[in-house]
VEXGU-623440 format. One record per residue (C-alpha): x, y, z; residue number from 1. Coordinates in Angstrom, 2 decimals. Layout:
N
x=X, y=Y, z=Z, i=NUM
...
//
This chain:
391
x=127.30, y=49.49, z=39.62, i=1
x=125.67, y=50.51, z=42.87, i=2
x=124.45, y=47.91, z=45.31, i=3
x=122.26, y=50.39, z=47.19, i=4
x=118.64, y=49.58, z=47.91, i=5
x=117.68, y=53.18, z=47.14, i=6
x=119.14, y=54.67, z=43.97, i=7
x=120.38, y=58.24, z=44.42, i=8
x=119.27, y=60.07, z=41.30, i=9
x=120.14, y=63.30, z=39.51, i=10
x=118.01, y=65.01, z=36.88, i=11
x=120.01, y=66.82, z=34.22, i=12
x=117.66, y=69.26, z=32.52, i=13
x=114.63, y=70.78, z=34.24, i=14
x=112.09, y=71.19, z=31.44, i=15
x=108.70, y=69.59, z=30.80, i=16
x=109.85, y=66.01, z=30.49, i=17
x=112.09, y=66.31, z=33.57, i=18
x=108.99, y=67.08, z=35.61, i=19
x=107.51, y=63.73, z=34.56, i=20
x=110.67, y=61.98, z=35.78, i=21
x=110.66, y=63.98, z=39.03, i=22
x=107.06, y=62.90, z=39.66, i=23
x=108.06, y=59.29, z=38.97, i=24
x=110.90, y=59.56, z=41.49, i=25
x=108.50, y=60.98, z=44.08, i=26
x=106.21, y=57.97, z=43.56, i=27
x=109.06, y=55.55, z=44.35, i=28
x=110.37, y=56.62, z=47.79, i=29
x=111.57, y=53.10, z=48.64, i=30
x=113.59, y=52.82, z=45.42, i=31
x=114.66, y=56.29, z=44.32, i=32
x=115.92, y=59.43, z=46.07, i=33
x=116.18, y=62.55, z=43.92, i=34
x=119.31, y=64.27, z=45.23, i=35
x=120.17, y=66.78, z=42.49, i=36
x=118.66, y=68.77, z=39.65, i=37
x=120.92, y=70.38, z=37.04, i=38
x=120.01, y=73.04, z=34.52, i=39
x=121.90, y=75.92, z=32.94, i=40
x=118.84, y=77.96, z=33.94, i=41
x=119.51, y=77.77, z=37.64, i=42
x=116.09, y=79.13, z=38.54, i=43
x=114.49, y=76.19, z=36.70, i=44
x=116.73, y=73.73, z=38.55, i=45
x=115.87, y=75.34, z=41.88, i=46
x=112.13, y=75.28, z=41.19, i=47
x=112.14, y=71.58, z=40.33, i=48
x=114.52, y=70.66, z=43.17, i=49
x=112.59, y=72.52, z=45.84, i=50
x=109.64, y=70.13, z=45.99, i=51
x=111.87, y=67.10, z=46.62, i=52
x=114.52, y=68.64, z=48.82, i=53
x=117.17, y=68.01, z=46.17, i=54
x=120.12, y=70.31, z=45.58, i=55
x=120.14, y=72.55, z=42.48, i=56
x=123.16, y=73.11, z=40.25, i=57
x=123.93, y=75.08, z=37.10, i=58
x=126.07, y=72.42, z=35.44, i=59
x=127.03, y=68.76, z=35.59, i=60
x=130.57, y=69.77, z=36.52, i=61
x=129.32, y=71.80, z=39.47, i=62
x=127.15, y=68.95, z=40.69, i=63
x=129.92, y=66.35, z=40.46, i=64
x=132.39, y=68.61, z=42.24, i=65
x=129.96, y=69.43, z=45.04, i=66
x=128.54, y=65.97, z=45.66, i=67
x=131.80, y=64.16, z=45.03, i=68
x=133.17, y=65.71, z=48.19, i=69
x=130.30, y=64.51, z=50.40, i=70
x=130.13, y=61.21, z=52.30, i=71
x=127.36, y=59.96, z=50.01, i=72
x=129.34, y=60.85, z=46.90, i=73
x=128.07, y=61.45, z=43.39, i=74
x=124.62, y=60.15, z=42.43, i=75
x=124.26, y=56.50, z=41.47, i=76
x=122.43, y=57.47, z=38.30, i=77
x=121.19, y=60.37, z=36.23, i=78
x=118.23, y=60.95, z=33.96, i=79
x=119.36, y=63.29, z=31.19, i=80
x=116.60, y=65.50, z=29.80, i=81
x=118.62, y=68.18, z=28.01, i=82
x=117.99, y=69.16, z=24.39, i=83
x=119.39, y=66.33, z=22.23, i=84
x=122.35, y=68.35, z=20.93, i=85
x=123.73, y=68.64, z=24.49, i=86
x=123.84, y=64.94, z=25.36, i=87
x=127.31, y=63.63, z=24.53, i=88
x=129.47, y=65.76, z=26.82, i=89
x=127.05, y=65.43, z=29.74, i=90
x=127.01, y=61.64, z=29.31, i=91
x=130.80, y=61.52, z=29.07, i=92
x=131.26, y=63.37, z=32.38, i=93
x=128.55, y=61.40, z=34.19, i=94
x=129.80, y=57.99, z=33.05, i=95
x=133.38, y=58.89, z=33.98, i=96
x=132.15, y=59.83, z=37.44, i=97
x=130.49, y=56.43, z=37.90, i=98
x=126.86, y=57.32, z=37.16, i=99
x=124.46, y=55.07, z=35.30, i=100
x=122.35, y=56.86, z=32.70, i=101
x=118.82, y=57.04, z=31.41, i=102
x=118.91, y=59.41, z=28.42, i=103
x=115.57, y=60.73, z=27.27, i=104
x=114.74, y=59.99, z=23.67, i=105
x=116.02, y=60.85, z=21.16, i=106
x=119.37, y=59.52, z=22.23, i=107
x=121.07, y=62.39, z=20.36, i=108
x=120.38, y=64.87, z=17.56, i=109
x=122.58, y=63.12, z=15.00, i=110
x=123.35, y=59.51, z=14.21, i=111
x=127.05, y=60.32, z=14.67, i=112
x=126.46, y=61.55, z=18.24, i=113
x=124.30, y=58.51, z=18.98, i=114
x=127.09, y=56.24, z=17.75, i=115
x=129.50, y=58.11, z=20.03, i=116
x=127.15, y=57.51, z=22.97, i=117
x=127.00, y=53.79, z=22.21, i=118
x=130.80, y=53.67, z=22.23, i=119
x=130.87, y=55.60, z=25.51, i=120
x=128.48, y=53.15, z=27.14, i=121
x=130.57, y=50.24, z=25.91, i=122
x=133.62, y=51.82, z=27.56, i=123
x=131.85, y=51.77, z=30.95, i=124
x=130.35, y=48.27, z=31.15, i=125
x=129.61, y=48.57, z=34.90, i=126
x=127.16, y=51.40, z=34.20, i=127
x=123.55, y=50.89, z=33.18, i=128
x=122.91, y=52.95, z=30.04, i=129
x=119.40, y=53.09, z=28.62, i=130
x=117.29, y=55.22, z=26.29, i=131
x=114.03, y=56.58, z=27.67, i=132
x=111.31, y=54.91, z=25.61, i=133
x=108.59, y=55.05, z=28.25, i=134
x=105.82, y=53.58, z=26.09, i=135
x=107.39, y=50.14, z=26.41, i=136
x=106.05, y=50.38, z=29.97, i=137
x=102.49, y=51.32, z=29.01, i=138
x=100.37, y=48.52, z=30.57, i=139
x=98.18, y=48.26, z=27.48, i=140
x=101.20, y=47.31, z=25.38, i=141
x=101.90, y=44.33, z=27.61, i=142
x=98.23, y=43.39, z=27.58, i=143
x=98.13, y=43.49, z=23.78, i=144
x=101.22, y=41.29, z=23.54, i=145
x=99.47, y=38.76, z=25.77, i=146
x=96.25, y=38.86, z=23.76, i=147
x=98.16, y=38.26, z=20.52, i=148
x=99.98, y=35.32, z=22.14, i=149
x=96.59, y=33.86, z=23.07, i=150
x=95.57, y=33.98, z=19.41, i=151
x=92.74, y=36.44, z=20.01, i=152
x=93.27, y=38.32, z=16.73, i=153
x=94.98, y=35.63, z=14.66, i=154
x=98.19, y=36.43, z=12.78, i=155
x=99.20, y=40.08, z=13.06, i=156
x=99.07, y=41.83, z=9.69, i=157
x=99.67, y=45.45, z=10.56, i=158
x=100.61, y=47.76, z=13.43, i=159
x=99.27, y=51.33, z=13.29, i=160
x=100.52, y=53.91, z=15.78, i=161
x=99.59, y=57.59, z=15.83, i=162
x=100.92, y=60.27, z=18.18, i=163
x=99.62, y=63.60, z=16.92, i=164
x=98.31, y=66.90, z=18.26, i=165
x=97.84, y=70.54, z=17.34, i=166
x=100.83, y=72.28, z=18.94, i=167
x=101.35, y=75.57, z=17.08, i=168
x=103.68, y=76.99, z=19.73, i=169
x=106.33, y=74.44, z=18.70, i=170
x=106.89, y=76.52, z=15.56, i=171
x=109.27, y=78.71, z=17.57, i=172
x=110.51, y=76.08, z=20.02, i=173
x=113.91, y=74.35, z=19.90, i=174
x=112.05, y=71.09, z=19.26, i=175
x=111.40, y=72.20, z=15.65, i=176
x=114.98, y=73.43, z=15.17, i=177
x=116.85, y=70.58, z=13.51, i=178
x=120.24, y=71.87, z=14.66, i=179
x=119.17, y=71.31, z=18.28, i=180
x=116.54, y=68.56, z=18.10, i=181
x=117.77, y=66.62, z=15.08, i=182
x=114.42, y=66.75, z=13.29, i=183
x=110.76, y=67.46, z=13.94, i=184
x=107.64, y=65.52, z=14.81, i=185
x=109.12, y=62.16, z=13.74, i=186
x=112.11, y=62.40, z=16.08, i=187
x=109.77, y=63.58, z=18.84, i=188
x=106.60, y=61.54, z=19.30, i=189
x=107.13, y=59.44, z=16.17, i=190
x=110.31, y=58.01, z=17.62, i=191
x=108.22, y=56.20, z=20.23, i=192
x=106.28, y=54.56, z=17.40, i=193
x=109.47, y=53.45, z=15.63, i=194
x=110.77, y=51.95, z=18.87, i=195
x=107.47, y=50.26, z=19.75, i=196
x=107.31, y=48.60, z=16.34, i=197
x=110.85, y=47.24, z=16.70, i=198
x=110.14, y=46.21, z=20.30, i=199
x=107.06, y=44.25, z=19.23, i=200
x=108.23, y=42.75, z=15.93, i=201
x=112.02, y=43.01, z=15.79, i=202
x=114.35, y=44.95, z=13.48, i=203
x=112.49, y=47.00, z=10.90, i=204
x=113.17, y=48.50, z=7.51, i=205
x=111.72, y=51.79, z=6.29, i=206
x=109.75, y=51.19, z=3.09, i=207
x=108.40, y=54.69, z=2.51, i=208
x=107.98, y=58.11, z=4.09, i=209
x=106.11, y=61.35, z=3.46, i=210
x=107.04, y=64.48, z=5.42, i=211
x=105.17, y=67.77, z=5.53, i=212
x=106.52, y=71.04, z=6.83, i=213
x=103.86, y=73.63, z=7.51, i=214
x=106.32, y=75.96, z=9.23, i=215
x=108.77, y=77.68, z=6.93, i=216
x=112.40, y=77.17, z=7.93, i=217
x=111.58, y=74.54, z=10.58, i=218
x=111.67, y=70.75, z=10.66, i=219
x=108.75, y=68.58, z=9.58, i=220
x=105.49, y=69.30, z=11.34, i=221
x=103.93, y=66.01, z=10.18, i=222
x=105.28, y=62.66, z=9.04, i=223
x=103.94, y=59.30, z=7.89, i=224
x=106.27, y=56.30, z=7.66, i=225
x=105.75, y=52.74, z=6.37, i=226
x=107.78, y=50.01, z=8.08, i=227
x=108.31, y=46.29, z=7.51, i=228
x=109.42, y=43.67, z=10.05, i=229
x=108.90, y=40.11, z=11.18, i=230
x=108.26, y=36.95, z=9.22, i=231
x=109.64, y=33.45, z=9.63, i=232
x=113.09, y=34.37, z=8.28, i=233
x=113.36, y=37.51, z=10.42, i=234
x=112.18, y=35.90, z=13.65, i=235
x=115.41, y=34.04, z=14.33, i=236
x=117.49, y=37.18, z=13.81, i=237
x=115.12, y=39.42, z=15.77, i=238
x=115.96, y=37.85, z=19.11, i=239
x=114.09, y=40.34, z=21.26, i=240
x=110.84, y=40.47, z=19.30, i=241
x=107.82, y=40.14, z=21.59, i=242
x=105.54, y=38.99, z=18.76, i=243
x=106.91, y=36.54, z=16.20, i=244
x=105.06, y=36.14, z=12.94, i=245
x=105.13, y=33.75, z=9.98, i=246
x=104.67, y=36.57, z=7.47, i=247
x=106.09, y=40.10, z=7.53, i=248
x=104.17, y=42.77, z=9.42, i=249
x=103.55, y=46.28, z=8.12, i=250
x=103.96, y=49.24, z=10.42, i=251
x=102.26, y=52.60, z=9.86, i=252
x=103.68, y=55.46, z=11.90, i=253
x=101.74, y=58.74, z=11.85, i=254
x=102.86, y=61.73, z=13.86, i=255
x=102.34, y=65.46, z=13.79, i=256
x=102.32, y=68.77, z=15.58, i=257
x=99.79, y=70.41, z=13.24, i=258
x=96.73, y=68.15, z=13.11, i=259
x=93.89, y=66.92, z=15.27, i=260
x=94.78, y=65.20, z=18.52, i=261
x=95.05, y=61.41, z=18.20, i=262
x=97.07, y=59.04, z=20.36, i=263
x=96.41, y=55.39, z=19.61, i=264
x=97.97, y=52.00, z=18.98, i=265
x=96.18, y=49.42, z=16.83, i=266
x=97.19, y=45.84, z=15.99, i=267
x=95.28, y=44.39, z=13.05, i=268
x=95.15, y=40.62, z=12.68, i=269
x=93.61, y=38.03, z=10.40, i=270
x=90.86, y=37.32, z=12.96, i=271
x=90.36, y=40.65, z=14.68, i=272
x=92.03, y=43.79, z=15.95, i=273
x=93.18, y=45.45, z=19.16, i=274
x=92.95, y=49.18, z=19.83, i=275
x=94.38, y=51.25, z=22.66, i=276
x=93.28, y=54.89, z=22.71, i=277
x=95.55, y=56.84, z=25.06, i=278
x=92.71, y=59.28, z=25.64, i=279
x=90.60, y=56.39, z=26.98, i=280
x=93.48, y=55.18, z=29.13, i=281
x=91.96, y=52.27, z=31.05, i=282
x=90.63, y=50.10, z=28.22, i=283
x=91.84, y=47.99, z=25.32, i=284
x=89.21, y=47.30, z=22.66, i=285
x=89.20, y=43.82, z=21.11, i=286
x=87.14, y=43.63, z=17.91, i=287
x=86.32, y=40.31, z=16.19, i=288
x=83.46, y=39.21, z=13.91, i=289
x=81.50, y=38.59, z=17.12, i=290
x=81.67, y=42.23, z=18.17, i=291
x=83.80, y=44.55, z=20.29, i=292
x=84.90, y=43.66, z=23.81, i=293
x=86.26, y=46.21, z=26.27, i=294
x=89.14, y=44.91, z=28.39, i=295
x=90.33, y=46.78, z=31.48, i=296
x=93.98, y=47.85, z=31.76, i=297
x=95.95, y=50.22, z=33.94, i=298
x=96.35, y=53.75, z=32.66, i=299
x=99.38, y=54.72, z=30.58, i=300
x=100.07, y=57.41, z=33.18, i=301
x=102.13, y=54.88, z=35.17, i=302
x=104.66, y=54.43, z=32.36, i=303
x=107.27, y=56.86, z=33.72, i=304
x=106.97, y=55.32, z=37.19, i=305
x=107.41, y=51.80, z=35.79, i=306
x=110.35, y=52.81, z=33.61, i=307
x=112.17, y=54.56, z=36.46, i=308
x=111.49, y=51.66, z=38.84, i=309
x=112.98, y=49.22, z=36.31, i=310
x=116.00, y=51.47, z=35.74, i=311
x=116.62, y=51.91, z=39.48, i=312
x=116.32, y=48.16, z=40.03, i=313
x=118.87, y=47.51, z=37.29, i=314
x=121.24, y=50.11, z=38.77, i=315
x=120.91, y=48.42, z=42.15, i=316
x=121.99, y=45.11, z=40.64, i=317
x=118.53, y=43.67, z=40.05, i=318
x=117.37, y=41.43, z=37.20, i=319
x=117.67, y=42.52, z=33.58, i=320
x=114.31, y=41.29, z=32.30, i=321
x=112.46, y=44.63, z=32.22, i=322
x=111.80, y=46.11, z=28.76, i=323
x=114.42, y=48.85, z=29.06, i=324
x=116.02, y=49.99, z=25.79, i=325
x=119.80, y=50.21, z=25.65, i=326
x=121.73, y=52.91, z=23.81, i=327
x=122.03, y=50.59, z=20.81, i=328
x=118.23, y=50.51, z=20.51, i=329
x=118.11, y=54.29, z=20.70, i=330
x=120.65, y=54.46, z=17.89, i=331
x=118.61, y=52.10, z=15.71, i=332
x=115.50, y=54.25, z=16.13, i=333
x=117.47, y=57.30, z=15.00, i=334
x=118.72, y=55.41, z=11.96, i=335
x=115.11, y=54.75, z=10.97, i=336
x=114.39, y=58.49, z=11.21, i=337
x=117.37, y=59.22, z=8.98, i=338
x=116.27, y=56.60, z=6.45, i=339
x=112.74, y=58.03, z=6.42, i=340
x=114.09, y=61.53, z=5.78, i=341
x=116.19, y=60.28, z=2.88, i=342
x=113.27, y=58.40, z=1.33, i=343
x=111.03, y=61.43, z=1.63, i=344
x=113.65, y=63.66, z=0.00, i=345
x=114.34, y=61.17, z=-2.80, i=346
x=110.64, y=60.84, z=-3.67, i=347
x=110.14, y=64.56, z=-4.31, i=348
x=110.11, y=65.71, z=-7.96, i=349
x=112.79, y=68.29, z=-7.24, i=350
x=115.02, y=65.77, z=-5.42, i=351
x=118.07, y=64.20, z=-7.10, i=352
x=117.51, y=60.79, z=-8.66, i=353
x=119.42, y=59.06, z=-5.89, i=354
x=120.25, y=60.18, z=-2.38, i=355
x=123.63, y=59.27, z=-0.86, i=356
x=123.59, y=56.22, z=1.41, i=357
x=125.50, y=58.10, z=4.05, i=358
x=127.45, y=61.24, z=4.78, i=359
x=130.69, y=61.70, z=6.71, i=360
x=130.31, y=61.58, z=10.48, i=361
x=131.72, y=65.10, z=10.69, i=362
x=129.15, y=66.61, z=8.33, i=363
x=127.65, y=69.59, z=10.18, i=364
x=124.79, y=70.33, z=7.80, i=365
x=121.51, y=68.44, z=8.10, i=366
x=119.89, y=66.43, z=5.37, i=367
x=117.15, y=68.40, z=3.69, i=368
x=113.68, y=67.00, z=3.45, i=369
x=111.50, y=67.67, z=0.45, i=370
x=110.48, y=71.07, z=1.79, i=371
x=114.09, y=72.20, z=2.02, i=372
x=114.07, y=72.03, z=5.81, i=373
x=116.71, y=70.38, z=7.91, i=374
x=116.56, y=66.85, z=9.27, i=375
x=119.84, y=66.71, z=11.16, i=376
x=120.16, y=62.94, z=11.56, i=377
x=121.84, y=61.11, z=8.73, i=378
x=125.35, y=62.20, z=9.54, i=379
x=126.25, y=58.55, z=9.01, i=380
x=124.12, y=55.55, z=8.02, i=381
x=121.45, y=55.74, z=5.86, i=382
x=96.21, y=66.30, z=23.75, i=383
x=98.89, y=68.90, z=24.48, i=384
x=99.56, y=67.74, z=28.06, i=385
x=100.12, y=64.21, z=26.80, i=386
x=102.20, y=65.34, z=23.85, i=387
x=104.53, y=67.57, z=25.85, i=388
x=104.55, y=66.86, z=29.58, i=389
x=104.03, y=63.14, z=29.34, i=390
x=105.15, y=61.91, z=25.96, i=391
//
């Protein structure tokens, strides 16, 4: 682990989400120095590197060879923003070279690869290894946790989280190709919802799921998932739950690439409710029988900055109390996606009476959802700018 004050950072992958991380690095000049950008499309790496003065490379191997021979050495850490199917080998090389890692969600495109990444991280205990769930750092989430703790809405009954938009161009994008992405809208924006629910209430079970695929031959374009967590018996086992409850809490996850734009988080309690609308980014709405109160919060646009600052501080040997998500948490979120896909498939009239609890780790073919489209996750255990550039 580095003891530097400033963390020297590499970006691996130079697509939309990498630009959000590059902007976060630029906002943290006292904590982060972007020294390298890697992409197999060298022109993309060069374009992103140019603004920061970083070096551009066409592969991780090239970067490690070039920087390893300099006085400063290889980067302290890397943010990996490649397509999910390309994560394991990049992570293996970076960890072996001494780099800490922030892997964008999803951790991988299959549960088997995610399990391999967890084992890799365990083999390098000096490295910081986290999954990029930036919405843990949305200021409104922290504010809502505090308001629940104050008893402002009573006992939480339900958590509803929607990340949806009309993104027809994703029909032909790798993000809707299960062999590359691992799934569709659920593994994309819906994965944030699965993680947020577990972050707030502890380990969750998937109680039901309905997928829709409006694009023939592609992964699901829309998904709705019902979750269950919390309760007095679960609280002790949850450990990291931010909100402990006497009774179980229901979670409703709605996500889609082919519907009207909605980005919101709602906590419903016995005495009121809290709503954060990401398209009204500086307010949380508290509704009780007395009326609706508007409470000021910082915009969600700081979430990448806050996440990267926490990661850099951890890499530099700082405290471990920030809400970063380890690789194990990223794996658990993927397992929920796989379980949802299996439940959706099993509930279809044409589906077999019972779906297998798991498939061999080496299974190359994806599970099929009820539309016959691939959801490439259960290899083992059972507005547009916001949706793409800043999800």
